[in-house]
C-alpha positions in Angstrom: -29.1 -16.8 -13.4 -25.6 -16.2 -12.0 -25.6 -14.8 -8.5 -23.6 -11.7 -7.8 -23.3 -12.4 -4.1 -20.1 -13.7 -2.5 -20.2 -17.2 -1.0 -20.6 -17.1 2.8 -17.1 -18.3 3.4 -15.6 -15.5 1.3 -17.9 -13.0 2.9 -16.7 -14.1 6.3 -13.0 -14.0 5.2 -13.5 -10.5 3.7 -15.2 -9.3 6.9 -12.4 -10.6 9.1 -9.7 -9.1 6.9 -11.5 -5.7 6.9 -12.0 -5.8 10.6 -8.3 -6.5 11.1 -7.3 -3.6 8.9 -9.7 -1.3 10.6 -8.4 -2.5 14.0 -4.8 -1.8 13.1 -5.7 1.6 11.7 -7.7 2.4 14.9 -4.8 1.4 17.0 -2.5 3.8 15.1 -5.0 6.6 15.4 -5.4 6.1 19.1 -1.6 6.0 19.7 -1.4 9.4 17.8 -4.3 10.8 19.8 -2.8 9.6 23.1 0.5 11.2 22.2 -1.2 14.6 21.5 -3.1 14.5 24.7 0.0 13.6 26.8 2.4 16.1 25.2 0.1 18.8 23.9 2.0 18.8 20.6 0.8 17.7 17.2 3.9 15.6 16.4 3.1 12.7 14.1 -0.4 13.9 13.4 0.6 14.1 9.7 0.5 10.3 9.8 -3.3 10.6 9.8 -3.2 11.9 6.2 -0.8 9.2 5.2 -3.1 6.6 6.7 -6.0 8.0 4.7 -3.9 7.7 1.5 -3.0 4.2 2.5 -6.6 3.2 2.5 -7.2 4.5 -1.1 -5.7 1.4 -2.9 -7.9 -0.8 -0.7 -11.0 1.1 -1.7 -10.1 1.1 -5.4 -9.3 -2.6 -5.3 -12.6 -3.4 -3.7 -14.5 -1.2 -6.3 -12.6 -2.8 -9.2 -13.3 -6.3 -8.0 -16.7 -6.0 -6.4 -19.1 -8.7 -7.4 -21.7 -6.4 -9.0 -21.7 -6.2 -12.7 -19.4 -3.3 -13.6 -18.4 -2.3 -17.1 -14.9 -3.4 -17.9 -13.6 0.1 -18.9 -14.5 1.3 -15.4 -12.9 -1.8 -13.8 -9.7 -1.1 -15.9 -9.7 2.6 -14.8 -10.1 1.5 -11.1 -7.3 -1.0 -11.5 -5.0 1.7 -12.9 -6.0 4.0 -10.1 -5.2 1.2 -7.6 -1.7 0.8 -9.1 -1.1 4.5 -9.1 -2.0 4.9 -5.4 -0.6 1.6 -4.2 2.8 3.1 -3.1 1.0 5.4 -0.6 0.4 2.3 1.6 4.0 1.1 2.0 5.2 4.7 2.1 4.3 4.7 5.8 7.3 2.4 6.4 9.6 5.4 5.5 8.1 7.4 8.3 10.3 5.3 10.7 13.1 7.7 9.7 11.4 10.3 12.0 12.1 8.2 15.1 14.1 10.1 17.7 13.8 11.0 21.3 11.4 13.9 21.9 10.8 14.9 25.5 8.6 14.3 27.5 7.3 11.2 25.5 9.2 8.0 26.2 11.0 6.9 23.0 9.5 3.4 23.3 6.0 4.9 22.8 7.1 6.5 19.6 8.7 3.2 18.5 5.3 1.4 18.9 3.5 4.3 17.2 5.6 4.5 14.1 5.9 0.7 13.9 2.1 0.4 14.1 1.7 3.0 11.3 4.3 1.2 9.1 2.7 -2.2 9.8 -0.7 -0.7 8.9 0.5 0.7 5.7 2.1 -2.6 4.7 -1.0 -4.6 5.6 -3.3 -2.3 3.6 -1.1 -2.3 0.5 -0.4 -6.1 0.5 -3.9 -7.1 1.2 -5.2 -5.0 -1.7 -2.4 -6.5 -3.9 -3.5 -10.0 -2.8 -7.1 -9.2 -4.0 -5.9 -7.9 -7.3 -3.5 -10.8 -7.9 -6.2 -13.3 -7.3 -8.4 -11.5 -9.8 -5.7 -11.6 -12.4 -4.9 -15.2 -11.7 -8.6 -16.1 -12.1 -8.6 -14.3 -15.5 -5.2 -15.2 -17.0 -3.8 -18.0 -14.8 -1.7 -18.5 -11.8 1.7 -17.5 -13.2 0.5 -14.3 -14.9 -1.0 -13.4 -11.5 2.3 -13.9 -9.8 4.1 -11.9 -12.5 1.5 -9.1 -12.1 2.2 -9.0 -8.3 5.9 -8.9 -8.9 5.6 -6.0 -11.3 3.2 -4.1 -9.0 5.7 -4.6 -6.1 8.6 -3.3 -8.2 6.6 -0.3 -9.3 5.6 0.4 -5.7 9.3 0.3 -4.7 10.0 3.0 -7.2 6.9 4.9 -6.2 7.9 4.9 -2.6 11.3 6.2 -3.6 10.1 9.1 -5.7 7.5 9.9 -3.1 9.9 10.2 -0.2 13.0 11.6 -2.0 11.5 13.3 -5.0 8.4 14.5 -3.1 6.0 13.5 -5.8 2.4 12.5 -5.1 0.1 10.1 -6.9 -2.2 12.9 -8.1 0.8 14.6 -9.8 0.0 12.3 -12.7 -3.0 14.5 -13.3 -1.8 17.9 -12.0 1.9 17.9 -13.1 2.1 15.1 -15.7 4.9 16.7 -17.8 7.1 17.5 -14.9 6.6 14.0 -13.4 7.2 12.4 -16.8 10.5 14.2 -17.2 11.6 13.2 -13.7 10.8 9.5 -14.3 12.3 9.6 -17.9 15.6 11.0 -16.6 15.9 8.0 -14.3 15.2 5.6 -17.1 17.5 7.3 -19.7 20.4 8.0 -17.3 20.3 5.2 -14.7 23.9 5.6 -13.7 23.3 9.2 -12.7 20.5 8.0 -10.5 22.0 4.8 -9.2 21.3 5.6 -5.6 17.6 6.1 -6.5 17.4 2.8 -8.3 19.2 1.1 -5.4 16.7 2.4 -2.9 13.8 1.5 -5.2 15.2 -2.1 -5.4 15.6 -2.1 -1.6 12.0 -1.0 -1.1 10.8 -3.5 -3.7 12.7 -6.4 -2.0 11.2 -5.5 1.3 7.7 -5.6 -0.2 8.3 -8.9 -2.0 9.7 -10.5 1.2 6.7 -9.2 3.2 4.2 -10.2 0.6 5.5 -13.7 -0.1 4.3 -15.3 3.2 0.9 -13.7 2.7 0.6 -15.1 -0.8 1.7 -18.5 0.2 -0.7 -18.6 3.1 -3.5 -17.7 0.8 -2.6 -20.4 -1.7 -2.3 -23.0 1.1 -5.7 -22.0 2.6 -7.3 -22.3 -0.9 -5.8 -25.7 -1.6 -6.5 -27.1 1.9 
């Protein structure tokens, strides 16, 4: 009978990865709390909600790939949900635009705070993508897995753009599907009218690809060692 438990080495690796993600999240939360206590203002507390959203793709990826026997329709739905919420993680990078001097907090503190949040978002998104890519590679092969990752990163770049500048949310797929569909379709049908949007989407996507590439190569090297 096939065992549904992960090998001890993979369990240890998963535990270490999860601990690192939790530690980075905790650091960001503590930095926000420290700022509130020092200044008495709620500046940057909205990042807490963004952090919660950034954890959603991690949770969906884990549920989609968990070792227990799960019906494939549910796995497929979880995978689609993961792709839908994936841009919420790297979206935290765009919060760097809020960096400016705010008395009495030293600006260097806010640099560390916003960078920690951005790094946390990137880590959460890219780790969940790494899990999903490995699952696709195990199912379809190495190159389809890489193509899957590239498409997901490109879609995330566009998702970050429409989230920041179009002010759309992942759940708008369910609450405002027609309006969101028209917005996306206008970008597809009239790309030259939205060239700045596509340029920013490509810029975000390139950033994600360059950030993800070392992670993917390190994973492949560890597996082949």
